[in-house]
C-alpha positions in Angstrom: 202.6 -12.1 5.0 202.9 -15.2 6.9 204.5 -13.1 9.8 201.3 -10.6 9.5 198.7 -13.6 10.0 200.6 -15.1 12.6 200.9 -11.9 14.8 197.3 -10.9 14.3 195.6 -13.3 17.0 198.2 -12.1 19.4 197.7 -8.4 18.6 193.8 -9.0 19.0 194.6 -10.3 22.3 196.2 -7.5 23.6 193.6 -5.1 22.3 191.1 -7.2 24.2 192.9 -7.5 27.3 194.2 -3.5 27.1 190.4 -2.7 26.7 189.4 -4.8 29.4 191.5 -3.4 32.0 190.5 0.0 30.8 187.1 -1.0 31.6 187.9 -2.1 34.9 189.8 1.4 35.8 186.8 3.1 34.6 184.4 0.9 36.7 186.7 0.3 39.7 185.0 -3.0 40.1 187.9 -4.9 42.1 185.5 -8.5 41.6 185.6 -8.2 37.7 188.0 -10.5 35.5 190.3 -8.8 33.1 191.2 -12.1 31.6 187.9 -13.6 31.8 186.0 -11.1 30.0 188.4 -11.1 27.2 188.0 -15.0 27.1 191.5 -15.7 28.4 192.4 -18.2 30.9 196.0 -19.8 31.9 195.3 -22.7 28.9 195.3 -20.0 26.1 198.3 -19.8 24.4 197.8 -17.1 23.0 196.4 -14.8 25.9 199.2 -16.0 28.1 201.5 -14.2 25.3 199.0 -11.1 25.3 199.4 -11.0 29.2 203.2 -11.1 28.7 202.7 -7.8 26.7 200.6 -6.1 28.8 202.8 -7.2 31.7 201.8 -5.9 35.4 199.3 -3.9 34.1 197.0 -7.1 33.9 196.5 -6.5 37.9 196.3 -2.7 37.5 192.6 -2.2 38.4 193.4 -3.8 42.0 196.7 -1.9 42.2 195.1 1.4 42.0 191.9 1.0 43.7 193.6 -1.4 46.4 191.8 -4.2 46.2 192.4 -8.0 45.7 192.8 -9.2 42.2 190.6 -11.9 40.8 192.2 -15.4 41.3 192.1 -15.9 37.2 193.8 -12.7 36.6 196.6 -13.7 38.9 196.6 -17.5 37.4 197.0 -15.9 34.0 199.7 -13.4 35.2 201.8 -16.1 37.0 201.8 -18.4 33.8 203.1 -15.4 31.4 205.8 -15.2 33.8 206.6 -18.7 34.0 206.0 -19.3 30.1 208.2 -16.2 28.9 211.3 -15.8 31.0 213.9 -13.1 29.8 216.6 -14.7 28.0 220.0 -14.1 29.1 220.9 -11.5 26.5 217.4 -9.7 26.8 217.0 -5.8 26.6 217.2 -4.2 29.8 213.6 -3.1 29.2 212.4 -6.8 29.2 214.2 -7.9 32.3 212.6 -4.7 34.3 209.0 -5.6 33.0 209.7 -9.3 34.0 211.0 -8.6 37.3 207.7 -6.0 37.7 205.5 -8.9 37.0 207.0 -10.9 39.6 207.0 -8.1 42.3 203.6 -7.3 41.4 202.2 -11.0 41.8 204.0 -11.2 45.2 202.4 -8.1 46.3 199.1 -8.6 45.0 198.6 -12.6 45.3 196.3 -13.8 47.9 197.1 -15.5 49.9 200.9 -14.5 50.0 203.1 -16.7 48.4 200.5 -18.4 46.1 202.0 -17.4 43.2 204.7 -19.8 41.7 206.7 -17.1 39.9 209.5 -17.5 42.3 212.2 -14.5 42.8 213.9 -12.2 40.2 216.8 -9.9 41.5 216.2 -6.1 40.4 217.7 -5.5 37.4 220.8 -2.6 36.7 219.1 0.6 36.6 222.3 2.7 36.1 222.0 2.9 32.1 219.0 5.1 32.7 220.9 7.7 34.7 223.0 8.9 31.7 220.5 8.2 28.7 219.8 11.1 26.4 216.3 12.4 27.2 215.0 11.0 23.9 216.2 7.4 24.8 215.3 7.8 28.2 211.6 9.1 27.5 211.4 5.8 24.8 212.4 3.2 27.4 210.6 4.6 30.5 207.2 4.7 28.2 207.9 0.9 27.2 208.5 0.6 31.2 205.1 2.6 31.7 203.6 -0.3 33.8 206.4 0.7 36.6 204.4 4.0 37.1 202.2 2.8 40.1 202.3 4.2 43.3 204.2 2.0 46.2 206.3 0.1 44.0 210.0 1.9 44.6 212.3 0.6 41.7 215.6 1.8 40.3 213.6 2.8 37.3 211.3 4.9 39.4 214.2 6.7 41.2 215.6 7.6 37.6 212.2 8.8 36.5 211.9 11.0 39.5 215.4 12.5 39.3 214.6 13.1 35.4 211.2 14.9 35.6 212.1 18.0 33.3 213.5 15.4 30.9 210.5 13.2 30.5 208.5 16.3 30.5 210.5 17.3 27.3 210.1 13.8 25.8 206.1 13.9 26.4 206.3 17.1 24.2 208.2 15.6 21.5 206.2 12.5 21.4 202.8 14.8 21.0 204.6 16.6 18.3 205.8 13.4 16.5 202.2 11.8 17.2 203.7 8.9 18.8 200.4 8.4 21.1 201.6 5.3 23.1 205.1 6.8 24.1 203.4 10.5 25.0 200.7 8.3 27.0 203.6 6.3 28.8 205.7 9.5 29.7 202.5 11.3 30.8 202.0 8.3 33.2 205.4 8.5 34.3 205.2 12.4 35.2 201.9 11.6 36.9 203.3 9.2 39.1 206.1 10.9 40.0 205.1 14.8 39.6 207.7 17.2 39.3 206.5 18.6 35.9 207.1 21.9 34.9 203.8 24.1 35.5 204.1 25.1 32.0 203.6 21.6 30.8 200.0 21.6 30.9 200.0 17.7 31.8 196.3 17.7 32.3 195.5 18.9 28.7 198.1 17.1 27.2 196.8 13.7 28.3 193.2 14.8 27.0 194.9 15.7 23.5 196.8 12.4 23.8 193.8 10.4 24.4 191.5 12.0 22.0 194.0 11.4 19.1 195.5 8.2 20.0 192.4 6.6 21.8 191.8 4.1 19.0 194.8 2.3 20.7 193.3 0.7 24.2 197.0 0.8 25.6 197.0 4.4 25.0 193.8 5.0 27.1 195.1 2.5 29.5 198.0 4.8 30.3 196.1 7.7 30.4 193.3 6.4 32.8 196.0 5.5 35.0 197.7 8.9 34.9 194.5 10.8 35.8 194.0 8.0 38.6 197.0 8.8 40.0 196.9 12.4 39.7 193.7 12.6 41.4 195.2 10.6 44.4 198.3 13.0 44.5 195.7 15.9 44.6 193.8 14.5 47.7 
């Protein structure tokens, strides 16, 4: 019971942040502050933890629209990086998420070097190459924030090399009604292309959003996938 109550404020903050990212993606407003709209600043401990959960997607509207992020959002993400570094025995996905947060800050912070996050060497990605397709899809869905344009990494290269496996994983996740995993896999497929034409990714993403849209993280990934697919089609 204590754990449930303790986790509720964090879950609520994650929900609010993801909702504000979705709203910013829909509006394309580069001046909007995701964190400010959710009532979170760099002194809000629960909000900082929620930003760590959302990861680099906190700046996703600016990344996809090619515009400057709000300084308040940069400050919160920077604080999350410094407050929650991965432990030496952290899972590979955690290390990759941390690396991507730092690299996103370094690309997007204005002026360059404004972030105090420091540097973090790209983690090893060899473990993804031989992972079974089910596990591969699960891990890639956890790392869906890395599925953005102009952000090369070993994870992105592994995804591009295994698009068919990701497509299989997308279908499996839909059949299992795992909407968050399906949305994450669909986002990767939209980012890298190469999925089988028979997959029907666009309609599949519509269905995933319809069924799982109560979770704003699902909507976030689906919206990101659509924006990237539209950019690829132009």
